[in-house]
N, C-alpha and C positions, 0 to 999 in steps of 0.2 A: 499862318501858324507854321513855325519852323520846328521840325522834329528830326532827330537823328539818334544814333546810338553812341554811347560813350563806353569805351573799353575800360574794364576794371581788371586789376591784377593784384593779388596779395600773396605773400609768402609767409607762412607761419610754421615753425618747426621743420623747415625743409620741404614742406608741401606747398605747391603753388596752385592757387585757384584763379581761373580766368573766366571772365564773362562779359556780356554786353548789357548795359543798362539803357533803356529807352529814355529819352529826355523827358517824356511825359511822366516818368516815375517821380519826378520832383513833387508833383501834385499829390501823389499818394503818400510820399514821405511827410509832406505837410499835413495831410489828413490824419495820418497816424499820430503825429505830434499833437495836433489839436484835440483829437479824440481822447487820448490818454491823459492829456493835461486837464481837459474839462471833466473827465470821469473822476480824477483824483481831487480836483478842486471841489466838485460837488460833494463827494464823499466826506472830505475834510470839513467843509462848511456845515454840512448836516450834523456831524459829530460835535463841532464846536458850538453851534447854536442850540443844540438839544441840551448841552451841559450834563448829559447823563452817561457819557462814555466811560466804561470801566472795563479794563482788560483782565481783572483778577479772575473772575469765574471762567472766562475763556481759557486763559493760560493754564489754570489748574485742572480743567475738566475736558475741554474739546480734544486736545492732542492725545491724551490717553484713551479716550473713548473711540477715536477713529484709527488707532493703531499707528500713530506717527512714530517714525524711527527715532525721533528726538523728543519724545514725550517727556522723559525725565528732565530734560533741560527746561522745557516749557513749564513743568510743574514747579521746578526749583525757582524759576523766575517769578512765577505766580505766588510763591510763598515768601518772597523777599519784598517787604513793604516799600522800601525806597525805590526798588526797581519798578514795582507796579505804579507808584506815583509818577516815575519818569515816563513809563509807557503811556499812562493816561494823558500825558501832555504831548509826548513825542508823536503818537499815532495821529491824532486829529490835526495838530498844527503841522506835523510833517507832511501830511496829505495836502493841506492847504498850500504850504510853501512849495512842495514839489509840483503840485498842479499849476500854481502861478508861474513858476520858473519855466516849466515845459510849455505851458500855454502861450506865454509871452515870448518864449525863445530867449530867455535871459539865464545865463549860466546853465544852459541846457544839459550839457554833459554831466555836470555835478548833480543836478536835479534828477536826471535820468538814472544815474548810478544809484542814488539813494532810493529812487522809486523801484528799481530792479531789486535792490537789497531787501526792501520792505516786502515786495512780492515774493521773494524767495522765502522769507520768514512766514508769510501767509500760506504759501504752498506747503511748507513743512508742517505748519500748525493745522491746516485744513486737510491734511493727508487723507486722500480717498482714491485708491487705485482700482476700485471695482470696475471702472470703465477704461482703465489704462492710466499711464503716468502723466498724460497731458490733460490739464484742466484749465479753467479760466485764469487762475493765478499764474500758472506757468506761461500761458499765452501772453498775459500782461507783462510778465518779466521780459519776455522776448521782444515785445513792442518797445519797452523802455530801452533795452539794449540796442535795438535797431535805430531808434531816435538818436541815441548817443553816437552810434557808429557812423551814421549818415551826416552827422553835424547838422541836424535838422533845425537848430536855432538860427542858422544863417538864412533860412528860407522864410522871408517875411517875419523875421524875429529880431530881437534886440541884439543878439550876439553878433550879428553882421556889423552893427555899428560900434559895439563895444570893442570888437577885435581890431577895428581900424582906427580907434581913438589914438591920437598921436601924443607921445610924451617925448619932449625934446626932439621933435621932427621924425620920430620913429614910431611905427604902429605898435600898439600894446603887445600883440602876440610875437612880434620880432624882438622887442626889448625884453619881454618876459616870456620865453617859450613855454614855460610850465602852464601858462594860462590856457594853452590849447587843450589841456585835460579837463578844464571846467567849462570853457566856452565852446560854442559850436553846435 
């Protein structure tokens, strides 16, 4: 088994962060991807198969009851019938598609972005800061963002193959650089 450290460096807003990543970290990145993908897939499949998912009561009642800073927005969404109908489809099927994308490593960054966005909404809707601002919803959001940042779909995932697919003798990501934002 060969192990070594890989140096990382990133500059954002004039601030440069440097570090070393052990090569065994790739297995933990894979584990994060598989864990969050399976969790979302299971949650979505449970909602789809039960056929009883309804966001209306939650949107109208939970955020105001827990003191969410965006409670009025959630109540407004819950009082808009077409939006509730949309959410009743988007949440269960979104969880299924996000879970599948992340689990299979296909369009991983796109799936992880929508997973992080969904977790941000859950975080705001499930607002409870009695034990601090960090809860499970926030942690899941960070896992999704980490999966996207590390390009975890390239580790035993379909994105590795999709990115190298050739069009007129040129790899997909070279021919269409924007695909790097959805694959990986």
